[in-house]
C-alpha positions in Angstrom: 0.0 0.0 -0.1 1.5 3.1 -1.1 1.2 6.0 1.6 0.6 9.4 0.0 1.6 11.8 2.7 5.2 12.4 2.1 4.2 14.2 -1.1 1.4 16.5 0.8 2.8 19.7 2.4 0.2 21.1 4.9 2.2 24.5 5.8 1.7 25.9 2.0 0.5 28.9 2.2 -3.3 29.1 0.8 -3.1 30.7 -2.5 0.4 29.2 -3.9 -1.9 26.6 -5.6 -5.4 26.8 -6.9 -8.4 25.9 -4.8 -8.8 22.6 -6.8 -5.1 21.5 -4.7 -7.3 21.6 -1.6 -9.7 19.5 -2.3 -7.8 16.6 -3.8 -5.7 17.2 -0.6 -8.9 16.9 1.5 -10.0 13.8 -0.5 -6.5 12.4 0.2 -6.7 12.8 4.2 -10.2 11.5 3.9 -8.5 8.0 1.7 -5.7 7.4 4.4 -7.9 8.1 7.4 -10.3 5.3 6.0 -7.5 2.9 4.9 -8.4 2.3 1.5 -6.7 0.0 -0.1 -3.8 0.1 -2.1 -5.3 1.0 -5.4 -7.6 3.7 -4.0 -4.3 5.5 -2.3 -2.3 5.2 -6.0 -4.8 6.6 -7.9 -5.1 9.6 -5.3 -1.8 10.1 -5.3 -1.9 10.2 -9.3 -4.5 12.7 -9.0 -2.4 15.1 -6.8 0.7 14.7 -9.1 -1.9 15.5 -11.9 -3.1 18.7 -10.2 0.7 20.3 -9.4 1.8 19.6 -12.9 -0.9 21.5 -14.6 -0.4 24.3 -11.6 3.2 24.4 -12.5 2.4 24.5 -16.3 0.5 27.8 -15.8 3.2 30.2 -14.1 1.0 33.1 -14.9 -1.7 31.9 -12.8 -0.5 30.5 -9.9 3.7 30.9 -9.4 3.8 34.6 -10.5 0.7 35.2 -8.1 2.1 33.3 -5.5 6.0 35.3 -6.3 3.9 38.7 -6.5 1.9 38.1 -3.0 5.4 37.6 -1.8 6.9 40.4 -3.1 4.2 42.4 -2.0 4.5 41.7 1.4 8.2 42.3 2.0 7.4 45.7 -0.1 4.8 46.3 3.0 7.1 45.2 5.2 9.7 47.7 4.4 7.2 50.7 4.2 7.1 53.1 6.7 4.0 52.7 9.1 1.0 53.4 8.4 0.5 55.8 11.0 3.6 57.7 10.5 3.4 61.9 10.1 4.2 62.9 7.3 4.6 66.7 6.3 2.2 67.4 3.1 4.3 70.5 2.1 7.4 68.9 2.4 9.5 66.7 -0.5 13.2 65.0 -0.4 15.0 64.7 -3.3 17.6 62.2 -4.9 21.3 63.1 -5.3 20.4 63.4 -9.3 17.0 65.7 -8.8 19.0 68.4 -6.6 21.4 68.5 -9.5 18.5 70.7 -11.1 18.0 72.8 -8.3 19.7 75.6 -7.4 19.8 76.8 -3.7 20.7 80.3 -3.0 19.8 82.9 0.1 17.2 85.1 0.4 18.1 88.5 -0.5 17.1 92.0 -0.9 16.8 94.2 -3.4 15.3 97.8 -4.6 11.8 98.0 -6.2 10.6 101.8 -7.6 7.5 102.2 -6.6 5.8 102.9 -9.8 2.5 102.9 -11.7 2.2 101.2 -15.6 -0.3 101.9 -18.4 -0.4 102.0 -22.1 -0.8 104.9 -24.7 0.0 106.3 -28.0 2.4 108.1 -29.5 1.0 111.5 -30.9 2.6 114.7 -32.4 3.3 117.5 -30.1 0.3 119.7 -31.2 1.8 122.6 -29.3 5.0 122.2 -31.6 2.8 122.0 -34.7 2.0 124.5 -37.2 -0.8 124.7 -39.6 0.7 126.9 -42.7 -1.7 129.0 -44.2 -1.0 130.9 -47.0 -1.4 134.8 -45.8 -2.9 136.0 -48.8 -5.6 134.5 -50.6 -4.2 133.0 -54.3 -4.2 130.0 -56.6 -1.6 127.5 -56.3 1.0 127.6 -58.3 3.5 124.3 -57.3 4.3 122.4 -54.5 7.8 121.6 -53.0 7.5 119.2 -49.9 5.9 116.0 -49.4 4.2 114.4 -46.2 7.0 113.1 -44.2 9.4 115.4 -45.4 12.0 117.1 -43.1 11.8 121.1 -43.7 13.9 123.8 -41.7 12.7 126.8 -41.0 12.1 129.4 -44.1 12.1 126.9 -46.3 9.6 127.1 -49.3 6.5 124.5 -49.3 4.3 126.5 -52.1 3.9 129.1 -54.0 0.6 131.0 -55.1 0.0 133.5 -57.7 -1.5 136.5 -55.4 -3.6 139.1 -57.0 -3.1 141.3 -53.9 0.7 141.0 -54.1 0.1 141.9 -57.6 -1.5 144.7 -56.4 1.0 145.7 -53.7 3.3 145.3 -56.4 2.1 147.7 -58.7 1.5 150.4 -56.2 5.0 150.5 -55.4 5.9 150.9 -59.0 3.8 154.0 -58.8 5.1 155.3 -55.9 8.3 154.7 -57.1 7.5 156.8 -60.1 5.9 159.4 -58.3 9.0 159.9 -56.2 11.3 159.9 -58.8 8.9 162.6 -60.6 8.4 164.7 -57.8 12.0 164.3 -56.8 13.4 166.0 -60.5 10.2 168.8 -60.2 11.7 169.8 -56.6 15.4 170.1 -57.8 14.2 172.4 -60.7 12.0 174.7 -59.2 14.6 175.4 -56.5 17.1 176.8 -59.0 14.4 178.6 -60.8 13.5 179.8 -57.6 17.0 181.3 -57.2 16.2 183.9 -60.5 13.2 184.4 -59.1 11.0 182.4 -61.7 8.8 180.9 -59.8 7.2 182.0 -56.6 7.9 180.4 -53.0 4.4 179.2 -52.9 5.5 176.7 -56.1 8.7 175.9 -54.4 6.9 175.0 -51.1 4.0 172.9 -52.9 6.8 171.3 -55.2 8.6 170.1 -51.9 5.5 169.0 -50.0 4.3 166.8 -53.3 7.9 165.2 -53.1 7.8 164.4 -49.0 4.2 163.1 -49.8 6.0 160.6 -52.6 8.2 159.3 -50.0 6.1 158.8 -47.9 4.1 157.1 -50.3 6.8 154.8 -51.4 7.8 153.8 -48.1 4.6 152.6 -47.7 4.5 150.5 -50.8 7.6 148.9 -49.4 6.3 148.3 -46.4 2.9 146.6 -48.1 5.2 144.4 -50.3 6.8 143.6 -47.4 4.4 142.0 -46.1 4.2 139.6 -48.7 7.6 137.9 -47.9 9.4 139.9 -50.0 13.1 141.0 -49.2 14.5 144.4 -49.4 16.9 142.7 -52.6 13.6 142.1 -54.1 11.8 144.9 -53.5 14.5 147.1 -54.9 14.7 144.7 -58.1 11.0 145.3 -58.4 11.2 149.1 -58.9 14.4 148.6 -60.8 13.3 146.5 -63.5 9.5 147.8 -63.4 8.1 144.6 -63.4 5.5 142.8 -60.9 6.0 139.4 -59.8 2.4 137.7 -58.7 4.5 134.9 -57.2 4.0 134.6 -53.3 6.1 132.3 -51.6 4.8 130.1 -48.4 7.7 129.2 -46.3 8.0 127.0 -43.3 7.4 128.6 -40.2 9.3 126.3 -38.1 11.8 123.4 -38.4 10.1 120.1 -38.4 8.3 117.2 -40.6 5.3 117.4 -42.8 3.0 115.8 -40.9 0.2 116.6 -43.3 -0.7 118.0 -47.1 -4.1 119.2 -48.6 -2.6 121.1 -51.4 -2.4 120.5 -55.1 -1.7 123.2 -57.9 -4.7 124.7 -59.2 -6.2 124.7 -55.8 -7.7 128.5 -54.9 -6.5 129.2 -51.3 -7.3 131.6 -48.6 -6.1 132.6 -45.8 -7.3 130.8 -42.7 -10.1 128.3 -44.6 -9.3 124.7 -43.3 -8.1 122.7 -43.6 -4.4 124.1 -44.0 -2.4 123.4 -47.3 0.2 122.3 -44.9 1.0 121.0 -41.3 4.6 120.7 -40.0 5.3 119.7 -36.9 8.3 119.7 -34.3 9.1 115.8 -33.6 12.4 116.6 -31.2 9.5 115.9 -28.7 6.3 113.6 -28.9 2.9 113.4 -26.9 2.3 110.1 -24.7 -1.1 110.2 -24.4 -2.6 107.6 -21.7 -5.7 106.9 -19.9 -5.5 105.6 -16.7 -7.8 104.0 -14.4 -9.7 106.4 -12.1 -8.2 104.6 -8.6 -4.2 105.5 -10.2 -5.0 109.3 -11.0 -3.9 110.1 -7.7 -0.7 109.2 -7.4 0.0 111.3 -10.8 1.6 114.3 -10.7 2.8 117.4 -13.1 6.4 116.9 -13.9 6.7 113.6 -12.6 9.2 111.4 -15.1 8.0 109.0 -17.2 9.8 106.0 -19.1 8.2 105.1 -22.4 8.9 101.8 -24.5 7.2 101.0 -28.1 7.0 97.8 -29.4 9.1 99.0 -32.7 12.2 99.4 -30.5 12.1 96.9 -27.7 15.4 97.3 -26.4 15.0 101.4 -25.9 13.2 103.5 -23.6 12.4 107.1 -24.4 12.3 109.7 -21.2 10.0 112.4 -20.5 7.6 113.9 -18.3 3.9 114.5 -17.3 2.6 117.6 -18.8 -0.9 117.6 -18.7 -3.4 115.8 -16.3 -6.9 115.7 -17.4 -9.3 117.5 -15.5 -12.6 115.0 -15.8 -13.2 111.2 -15.9 -14.3 109.5 -18.7 -18.0 108.8 -17.5 -18.3 105.5 -20.1 -14.6 104.2 -19.3 -14.1 106.1 -15.9 -10.5 106.9 -17.1 -8.6 110.2 -16.9 -6.5 111.2 -19.6 -2.8 111.7 -18.8 -0.4 113.5 -21.3 2.9 112.8 -21.0 6.2 115.0 -23.4 8.5 112.5 -24.5 12.0 113.3 -25.8 12.9 112.2 -29.6 16.3 113.2 -30.1 16.8 111.0 -33.3 13.2 110.9 -34.5 12.6 107.8 -34.1 9.2 107.5 -32.4 6.0 108.2 -34.9 2.4 109.2 -34.4 -0.1 106.2 -33.7 2.8 104.3 -32.3 1.4 102.0 -29.1 3.6 102.4 -26.1 3.9 101.2 -22.7 5.2 103.8 -20.3 6.0 103.5 -16.4 5.4 106.5 -14.0 7.8 106.6 -10.6 5.3 107.7 -8.2 7.5 107.1 -5.2 11.0 106.7 -3.5 12.5 102.9 -4.5 11.9 100.7 -1.4 14.0 98.0 -0.6 12.8 94.9 0.5 13.4 91.2 -0.1 13.4 89.6 -3.4 13.4 86.3 -5.1 14.5 84.9 -8.8 11.5 84.8 -10.8 12.7 81.0 -11.5 12.0 80.8 -7.8 8.3 81.6 -7.5 5.6 79.1 -8.5 1.9 79.4 -9.1 0.1 77.1 -7.6 -3.1 76.0 -9.5 -5.2 77.7 -7.1 -3.1 81.0 -7.8 -1.3 80.8 -4.1 2.1 81.8 -4.9 4.8 79.9 -3.4 8.3 79.4 -2.4 10.4 76.6 -1.9 13.0 76.7 1.6 15.2 74.1 2.7 17.4 73.9 6.0 19.6 71.0 4.9 19.3 71.3 1.0 18.0 68.3 0.7 14.3 68.2 2.4 12.6 71.2 0.8 9.0 72.9 2.1 6.5 74.5 0.6 6.0 78.5 2.0 3.0 80.4 0.6 4.1 83.9 -0.1 2.7 87.3 -0.9 4.6 89.1 -3.9 4.7 92.5 -5.0 6.8 94.3 -7.9 8.6 92.5 -10.7 11.9 94.2 -11.6 15.3 93.2 -13.5 14.3 89.2 -13.1 13.3 89.4 -9.4 10.1 89.7 -7.5 9.4 91.1 -4.2 8.4 89.1 -1.6 6.4 91.0 0.8 5.1 88.0 3.5 6.3 84.7 3.7 10.4 84.1 3.6 12.9 86.1 5.6 16.3 87.7 4.6 18.8 85.1 5.0 16.8 82.2 4.3 17.9 79.0 1.9 15.3 78.9 -1.3 15.5 76.9 -4.2 16.2 80.1 -7.1 16.2 77.5 -9.6 14.2 74.2 -10.1 10.9 75.1 -8.2 8.9 73.9 -10.5 10.6 70.5 -10.6 9.8 70.4 -6.6 5.8 71.3 -6.9 5.7 68.8 -9.3 7.5 66.2 -7.3 5.2 67.4 -4.5 2.4 67.0 -6.6 3.3 63.7 -7.8 4.1 62.1 -4.2 0.5 63.3 -3.0 -1.4 61.8 -6.0 0.8 58.2 -5.3 -0.3 58.6 -1.4 -4.0 58.8 -2.6 -3.7 55.8 -5.1 -1.6 53.7 -2.4 -4.4 52.0 -0.7 -6.8 51.1 -3.5 
């Protein structure tokens, strides 16, 4: 009789073999206890061998399950106790992770008290001139176009003026009368020496000559009002030829910003639009509409720093010249006008501008590089601090101004504390990953 008991291991843990093994194992015990025949015992042993062979032939179902259970048991034994406290705002980094994190003491920086706003560049209207013709007439020729830089006295356009023609005709006539009365007076003086004429006739000739002199001076002044020089007036008198061409020059040095003139157009003094508009572009206006709540911080003569997208690496300096007297009832904003220096004539009207106005003295306070401040998903700003350069703790902070790559810290960290200045985002991601693993662990 074959005894099947040596092949049965009663200490084998449950779960290593399938449930059918236990079934056959129980049958074998029953057969042995009942003292069955040798044939029945042999059959039971054969059945057990078949079951064990099937189990060993399927490692994915039995063996791996058993090894996995043992591995899990070992891992659970190596893990810290479930009740051990863990700081939810701290994370420990390995040596390889520490290579991506830079730690520096928290320092101080000066942050100027400033207000920022947006606006646009415009011509300085106090230095812009609308050029009208001083007298009516028809435009003959144009000598400048929009965008041209002109100097004071440079010809912009000419017109044929009937008023100038009349003034020059009067000048020529006055010059002829003076010449006649002067010769007549000289002749009467000679005749008076021989008593050929009376004293009354001499005095009358003298009066006529003086009146002619006055008329000529008045005629010269009239022509001078049209912009004629003394040399040109003398030439008109000498040649006895009137020139109706009136030259209209630029009254200032600047740039042509508008032209509404055309050859043959009849123009009159003061009739809009002006034939030309010239603006001095050495200074430009920066017009901005600032929030009503920010308006009390602005003062006339405050310095202004302006930047435009066309020149991102340059800044233009100026000062506030005008603050609006009223608040726009629709936008609740106040007009602030600044005068900006434009020495290279680079600024152009209509450019979009960002400007900064200093409203107070600089303030020295705690500062952290921008890469050391992280915005959490809920909007909280945090800085990662450490004492041993291995364990990092998340610290909520209150931020302030930003300047030259540093963020002002109003509250949350102290001067001299060690903080992650680079790799702070890595620390936040590591903490979030650890938190997700802790939540998913019990499952």
